[in-house]
N, C-alpha and C positions, 0 to 999 in steps of 0.2 A: 511655096507657101501662099495661101489664099490672101487676097487683099480685100479691103473694104471692111465695113462694120461686122464684128462678130458679136451676135446678141448674147451668147452664153458667157463669153468673157466679160462683156459689159455688165451683165446682170450680176456676176460674181463680184465685180469691182464696186458696183453700187452697194451691195450688201456689205462688203468688206469695209467700205468707207464709213457706213453707219456703225459697224462694230468697233472700229478704231476710235471714232468719236466718243463712243460710250466709255472708252477707257479713261477719259479725263474725269467724268463724274465718278467712275470707279476709284480713281486715284484720290479724288476729294474725300470719299468715304474712308478709304484706306488710311490716309493721313489724318483725317479728322478723328478717327477712332484711336489713333496712336498718341494723341496729345491730351493734355489735361482739359477738362470741360471748359475752363475759362478761355481756352484758345480754339475751341472746336469750330465755331461758326466762321471765324476769320480764316481758319485753315481750309474749310470747305470752299469759301468764296475766292481764295487765292487761286484755286484751280479753275473754278467756273469762269472767272473774269478773263482767263486766258483764251477761252473759246471766242468771245466777242472781239477782244483786242487783236488777236493774231489773225482771225478771219478777215477783218477789214484791211489790215496792212498787207496781208497775203494777196488780196485781189487788187490793191492799189499798186503794189510794186514787188511784193515778196516773191511771187511765182516767177516773175520775169528775171529777177536777180539769181534765183536758185537754179532755174531750168531754162533760162533763155540762152541764146547763142553766145558762145564764149567771147568775152571782151579781151582782145589783145592776143589771143591764142596761147596764153600761158596756163589755162585750165584753172584759174583762180576765182573768177567771178563771171556771172552771166549778165547779159544786157538784153532784156526781152521786151515783150509786148506789154507795156504798162496798161493796167486795168483789163487785160485780156480783151482789148477792144476789137481785135480781129478774130477772136475765137468764138464761134457759135456752137450750139448743140450738135451741129452736123460736122464740125471740125474734128478730125481724127488724130489720135496719138497712137500710131500703129493700127490696131484693130478695135480700139475703144475710143469713145468720145474724149476729147482733150479736157473738156470742162470737168468731167468726173475724175479724170486722172489728176487734175489740179486740186480738186477737193480731197482726194485720197492723200496726196502729199501734204496738204494743209493739216490734216489730222495728226500727222507726225510732228509737225512744228508745234502744234498746240500742246501736246502732252510733254514734249521735251522741255519746254520752258516751265511748265507746271511742276515737273519733277524737282526742279531746283528749290522750290519753296520748302521742301522737306528738310533741307540743310539749315534753314534759317527760321524754322518754326518757333513761334513764341517770342521772337525778338525783333521782327521787322515790321515797320509801319506800312499800312496798306497803300497810302497814296504814293510814296516812292516806289513801292513794288509795281504799281501800274506803269510808271515810267521805265523801270528796269525791264519789264517784259517787252516793251516796244523797242527799246534800244538794243537789248541783248539779241532778240530775234533778228534784228536788222544787221548787226555787226558780227555776230557769232554764228547763229544758226544758218543763215542764208549762205554765207561763203562755204561753210563746211558741207552743207547739203549739195552745193554745186560741185565741190571737189569729189564727192563720193557717189552721188546719185546721178548727176548729169552725165550724159555720154561724153561730153568734152572736158569733164573735170579731170584734174591731173591724177588723182588717186584712182579714179575709174579707168582712165586710159592706161595707167601703169599696170593694171591687172590685179589690183588688190581686191579681195573678195569680202563683200559685206552685203548680204542679201537683203536684210530688212532694217538695218540701222544700228548695228553694234557700235559703229563709230559715231554716226550722226546723232543718234538718240541716247544710247546708254552711256558710252564713254564721255560724250560731250556734256550731258547733264551731270554725270558724276564728278567730273573734274571742275566744271563750272560751279557745282555745289560746294566743292572744296574751297574754291576761290572766294565765294561769298561767305562761307563760314569763317574764313580768315579775316575778311573785310569787317564783318559785324562783331567778331570776337566771341568770347564765351558768354553764354547766358548766365543769369544769376543761379539758376537751378543746377547747371553744369558745374559752376564754381563751388557750389555747396556739396557737390558729389551726389546729388539726388537723381539726375538723369530723367529721361522721359518716363511718364507713368501712363500707360494706355488706360483711358477712362471708359472706352466703349469697344470691347472686343467684338461684339456683333457687327459694329460698323467696319472693323478691320476685315472680318471674314466676308462680309458683303462686298467690300471693296475688292478683295482678292478675287471673288467670284466674277465680278464684272470685268476686272482686268484680264483674268484668264480667258473669259469668253471673247473679249475684244482682241486678245493676242492671236487668236486663230485668223482673224481678219488682217491683223498687223503683219503676220508672217506669211500665211498662205496667200493673202491678197497681193503681196509684193510680187507674186509670180505674174500678175496681170493677165492671168488666164485660169481656166478651170480644169487644167489637165494634170499630167503626171508631176510637174514641178510643184504645183500647189498642194497636191496630195502628199508629196514627200515633206514639204514644209509643215503641213498640218499635223502629220503623224509625229514628226520630230518634236514639235512644240508640246504635244501631249506627253510624250515620253520624258523629255527633259524636265518639265515641270514636276512630274510625279517623282522621278528619281531624286531631284533636288529636295523636295519636301521630305521624303523618307530618310535621305542621308542626313539632313539637318537634325531630324528627330533622333536618329541614332547617335549623332555626335553629342546632342544634349544629354542623352541618357548616359553615355560613356563618361562625359565630363562632370555631370552634376547629379546623376540619378534622378533627374526631374524633367518632365516634358511640359512644354508650353504651347498654347495655341498660337501665340505670336511667333514662336520658333517655326512652327509648321508653315505659317504664311510666309515668313522670310525665306525659308528653304525653297518653297515653290517659286517665289519671286526670283530668287537667285538662278534657278534652273531656267526660267523663262527668259530672263535677261541674257544669259549666256548663249542660249540657242538662237537668239534673234539674228545675229550675223551669219550663222552657220546652218540654219534649219533646212535649206534646200541643197546643201552641199555634202551632207554627211548621211551615212546609213543609220539604221535604227540603233545599232550598237554604239555608234559614235554619239548619237543623241543621248543615250543613256549615260555614257561615260562623261559627256560634257556636263550633264546635270549633277552628277556625283562630284566632279572636280569643282564645279562652281560653288556648290554648297560647302565643301570643305574650305575653299579659299575664302569665301565670303564670311563664313563663321568666324574666322580669325581677323579678316579685314575690318569688320565692324568694331573690333576691339582696339584697333590701332589708334583711334581718336583718344582713348583713355591714356595711352602712352605718350602720344605726340601732343596732346592737349588742345586739339581743335574741336569745336562743338558742332559736329555733323549730327544734328538733333535726331533725325529719323533715318539715319544710315544710308543716305543717298550715295555717298562716296563708297562706303563699304560694300553695297550691293550693286548699284548700277555702274559705278566706276570699275570696281574690281571684277564684277561679273561680265561687263562688256569686254574687258581685256582678256579674260579667259576665253570668251567665245570667239573673238577675233584671232587670237593666237592659236587656238585649237585647230583652226582650219589649216594651219601649216603642217599639222600632223594627220588630221582625220578627214580632210576633204577627199572625196572619192574621184572627182573629176568626171563623173558619169553623165550628169545632165548639164552642168555649167561649171565654169571655173577650171582651175588646175588641180591635179591630185596632190595631196600632202605627202609627207615623208613616209607614213605608214602604208601608202598605196603606190609607192614607187616614184613619188615626185621629187623635185629638186629642193635643196636647202634654200634656194633663193625665194621660194614661195613663202616660207616662214619669215625670211628676212624682210620681204616686202610688207607682210602683215605687221611686223614689229615696227618698221619705219612709219607706217600709217598711224599706228597707235601713238607713237611719240610725237608726230607732227600735229595730229588733232588735239592731243592732250596739251601740248605746249601752247598752241594758238588759243584754245578755249580758256586755259588758265590765265594767261597773260591779259587777254582782252577783257575777260570777265572781271578780273581783279581791278583793272583800270576803270571799267564802267562802274563797278560797285563803289570804288573809292570816290569817284567824282559825284555820283548821286548821293552818297552818304554825306559828303562834304557840303554839297549845295542844299540838300533837302532833308538832311538828318533821317536816314533810313533806319538806323538802329534806335530801338526804344530804350528809354532810361531804365535803370533798375527798378524804380518805383512803378513805371508803366508795365514792366514785365511781371512784377508781383501781382498787379491788379489783373493782368491778362490782356491779350490782344483784342478780345471781344469788347471789353470795356473801352479800350482806346478807340476801337472802330466806331462804336456808338457815339463817343464823345467827339469824333471827327479828327 
């Protein structure tokens, strides 16, 4: 293998980083279009503020904790170069500049915490949300990122497959969203049985388009090269998103004889979420199947909140949580073992591959839920994160303007 800077790989990662960063404004529009107009501006800004907050803490200490040399040898946390003081534009991470590698990983952290805002849309005060972002990224995202993405992380060393963040981004945000939904309780509209009412479907479709575009950088960029691995991830992403969208529409028609634009967007999102951990490990048939299964599972998962009684306002749990689980577990069956990782059961692999994937799901879910719940409770107790029913009726935008 050649050593030194590879300009092609570096150029692809530069482009991929910009594409993934664009996903957070895409998420802002996606969420902003799904809520009532009285909550739209706050919903947009809850995503945008994550860009500045997470970027500063990432370069102060976040990258060092997530990707630094393992502290204690247990694979639990890193202890790196604070402020990247010894990292210059000439410093390499493999065959790419380490500074752009750090920026690429930063964009994952930004969108992960922004996703959680969908679970508490319309009932969280903006000031405490800022504090939550900083504390959650520090105590939840950084350790889990080290476990899965860092070479010395215990999940990585154990051989668990997660190519682009099914555990770190999707499952993590979904389960953390569930914890925060329980912390803040049911909103007044949920208690009335009204549910969310999308006030701007064009915003939703615009957001989906930006998310889908960025997802190619998210998944294919995780190859850290511009070769066969990135190509497989790119194609898998396209196929799973499309099969998820069509499957959701088919299920809508079978169940209600009615098709919705929001359903199409949700189906595509479910397929994209589920393919994230598996995009480079499966064949095109596997990508298609994952999109189909994710759409079926998520269609019913978003309705669990109505039975269980928790207010996951914009279905973060039902799509990102459930979709992430589908994608991670699917590798135990559909991984080909051709380019990276171990083969799944359908390709002659051992049952232990599926077992490791399942253990990783349980470990990440348990840690994310417990720590997020504690963080949310403390912040709500000290700074009143939950809005009053009167504030919720007026809307978060009014409360934001009033301070």
